[in-house]
N, C-alpha and C positions, 0 to 999 in steps of 0.2 A: 417542510423538507424531510424526505425520508432518510433513514439511518445510513444507507449506502452512499447517498449523495453527500452526507456530512463527512463520511470518511474520505471521499475522493475529491471534494470540491476544491481543496487547496493544494492538491498534488499537481505537480507539473513535470513533464517528461524531459529527459535529456537523452536523445536518441543516438544510436550508433549502429552502423552496419559493418559487420566484421567479415572481410572477404578473403580472397585466395591466398594472399601472402601470409597471413596468420593461420588460416585453416588448411594447412597442408598436413594430411594425416601422417602420423598420429598427432593430434592437436588436442589442447584442452584450454578452456577459459575459466578462470576463477571469478566467481561472483561474490563480492565482498559482503560480509555480514554487517549488520548495523541498521541504521534508520532509513532503509530503502525498501521499496517493493519493486521487483523487476519482472518484465514480461519478455519472454524469449521465444523465437520461432526460427527453425531452420527453413529458409527460403529455398535453399538448394541443399541436397544431401540429407543426411540423417545424423542424429547424435544421441547422447545419453546424459541425463541429469543425475548427478551423484551427490547425495546429501547424507550427513552422518545419521540423521534420524529417520531415513527411509531406504528401502531397497532401490537399486539402480532403476531408473525410469527411462524407457525408450522414448525418444522424441522423433517421430516420423516427420517427413517433409510437410511443412505448413501446420503441424500440430502447434498448439500454444501452451507454453508453460509459464506459470506465475510463481515466482519465488517471493515469499512474504517476509524475508529478512530475518528469520529465526535461524541464526547460524550461517556460516559460509556454505557455499555449494560450488560444484564444478560442472561445467557443460563440456563433454568430451566426445571424441570420435569413437570411443569404445567404452564398454562397461567397466574396464579396468582403470580408467582414468586418463588415457592418452598421454602418459608421461608428465614431465614437469610442465606446469602452466606457462603458456606463451605470454599471456597477458591477463590483466585483471580488469573486470568491469566494475566501475564505481559510479556514484551518483553524478560525477562531473565528467565522465567519459571513460575511454579505454586507456589504461596505463600499462606501460611496459612492466612486466613483473620483476625485472632485474633492476632497472633504474628508477622506476616510479614515475617516469615522465609520461605525459599524455602522448599517445601515438598520433602521428599525422595521417592524413587520408591516404597518402601514397603507401605508407608502411602497412596500412590496413588492406591494401589492395583495391582501393576505391578511386585511385587517381587516374582513371582512364581518360584518354584524350578524345576530343571530338564527340562523336555519337556512340562511342563504346559503352556498352551497358556494364554497370558494376555487378551484374548478376550472371556473368558468363562462367563463373568458377564452378567446380564440382561441389564445393561447400560454401555456403554464405549464410551467416546468422544475423538476423535482425534482433537487436536488444535494446530495450528502453528501461532506464532506471528512473525511479520516481522518489524524490525526497519525501519521507513520511514522518517528519518530526512532530512532536506534540503529543500530549497525554491522550487526547480523544482518539487519534489515529492508533496509537499504541494500545489502548484499551480495546478497540474494536478489531483491529487487524490481528491482535494477539490471540484471538479465538480461532484463527484459520490455521490449517496445517502448513508445514514449511514449504511444500511444493504442491501446486494444483496443476492438472493437466487437462486441457480441453482438446480432444482429438479433432482433426480436420473436419470429419463428418458431422460433428456436433456443433460446429460454429455456425451461428445464425446470421452474423453481420457480415459486411463487406469491407471492413476497415483494412484487413490484410491485403485484399485485392487493390484497394486504393493506394496503400503504402507501396506496394510493388510497382504499380503503375508510375507513382511519382518518382521512385528510384530509377526507373528506366530512362529518365531525362534530367539533364542538368539545366535547371531554370532558376531565375532570381527568386529569393525567398523560399528556397526549397527546405531549409532546416526548420523554418517556422511551420511550414505545412506538415513536415514529418512529425514534429512534436505534437501538433494538434491532433493528427491521426493516431499517434501513439496513446494520447489520452483516451480517445474513443476505443482503440483496441483493448486497453486495459479494462475499461468499463464493460465492454462487451464480453471479454473473457471471463470476468467475474460473474456476470449475469448468466452466461452459458454454463459455467461450472455449477452454480447454484441450481440450475435447471436440470442437471444430469441426475439420472436415477440413483438413489442410495447415497447422495452426497451428504456428508456430515455437516450440514450448514450450522453456523454458530447460532447461539440463542437469540442474539439480537436480530439476525436476519429472519429466522423462522417466526419470532414473535411479532415482527412488523406486519405480517399478514394475518395475525390472529384477530378475530373480530372484537374481542374484548381487550386484549393487551395492546394491540396496535394503536387504537385511538389514544390510549393513555400515553404511550411512548411518544407519539407525535406531539401531544400536548406538552409533556415535560420538556421535550427538546426545543419546541417553539417558544416557550416562555418559562425558562428555568427559575426566574426570579419570583414567579407567582408563588403565593403561600398555599402550595398544594397539600392536601391531606388525602388519606385513603378514601374518605367519604367523597370529596369533590372529584377525585379521579374515577371512582365507581360511578358517579353520576354521568361523567363524560363517556364512560363505557356502557352506560345504561344497564347496569347490573347491580345486584346488592353489594354492600361493602364486603361481606364475608366471601362471596363468590369472586369478586374482583381480586381481593387480597390472595386468595388461594390460587387463582388462575395466573396471576402475575408471578408469584413465587415459583410456581411449577415451570413456567415458561423461561424465566430469566435467572432462576437460581438464587434469588434474594428477594426480600420484601420490597415493595415499591418506594417507601421512604428511604430505605438504605440505598437503593439504586439512585434515587434522586440526589442524595448526599454525595455519592461518589461522582455523579455526573457534573454536579456543580463544581467540585474541586478540580476535576479535569479541565472544565472550561476556565477556571481561575488560573490554572497553571499555563494554559495556552495563551490567555490574555497577558499574563506576566511576561511570557517569553517573546510574544510577537508585537506588543504595543507599548505605549507610554502612559496609559491611564494610571492614575493613582490607585493605591490599594483600596481606598475608600470607595472610589468609583467602581472598581472591579467587584467589591463586596455587594454593592447594590445591583450590579448587572447579573450576579449569579445567585442572588437570593439571601444574602446575609445582611443582618441589621446594620453592621458597621465593620470597620476594618479589624477591630480587635476580635470579633467573633470569627471572621474569616481566617485571621492569622492563627488563632488557636486551633481551629479545625484543620487547617492546612499543615501546620507543624505536627499535629498528632497523626495525621494520615501519612505524610511523606517524610517526616523526620528532619525537616529543614524549614527554616522561616522563609516566608514569601520573598523578603528582600534579598536573601542569599540565593534563592532559586533564580530570581531575575538576574542577579549579578553573574552567576555562573553561565546562564544562557547567553548573556551579552558578551561574555568573554570568549564565546565560541566553544564552550564545553559541549562534548558530543551528547553526553547524558547528564543534563543539569541536576538530576536528583542523586547522582552518585556523590558519595561523601569524599 
């Protein structure tokens, strides 16, 4: 499994089309910060993406913007912000910015009757929010900039065309179809962005295509419990030990065994959060000899014992590692 697939494999979309009742200029939609990644496109009209860590970014009709969850952002009708936000896009839908309640389809301007298309407005925004909880997603997505934009001319897939076609008709199972297409749209947007000239791709993406580092990364991810050494990884990469160690550190910014240790702890954290396996079982799955060794390494790395981490995750804490 390649690294991009590992990031996206467990993400699932919660789609929304924001239509004419909300997007009456001047308009603005707040995109909530936190453990989500969001894809946005203006199906009708144009807009601006405003983020504290970036200059205002123009969003033309059918351009794709991906917001990676680093801080909050605003999508607005103008570069000054479009006034007070009308609503907020969250992982579970579109919420009224004043009451916090989820907006109904009619309030969003999508409650057309009969064969009326929901895309008749001057402005219509497609937005899909993806829950991205977990240490693996955080580790890999954290290397991306806060806002990525793929211009319409650089999009190679047809997911946006299929989404628009689906929105033109009201048929049974529509939300399920839209959510699946949003999954494809996000994957395609990231692929297309990585393919753009001069894209500052994160180390893990660039290294995956390296003929020396790539095979080692795939081996580590496929079998993290294996007793990997620099020598065994160098054999997998078919180069000398010294060449492999130098090439890996240059590509990933840390030595291979250090990377492996961090990856194992990320896996352990996600297994604690998502499943019911015992700590002893998790230790074996990620390459530790026993639960005591894993607990010591986990506590040293994250400042919290595995049992407390699991309890915080089960209690619904948004950031289980927060003290």
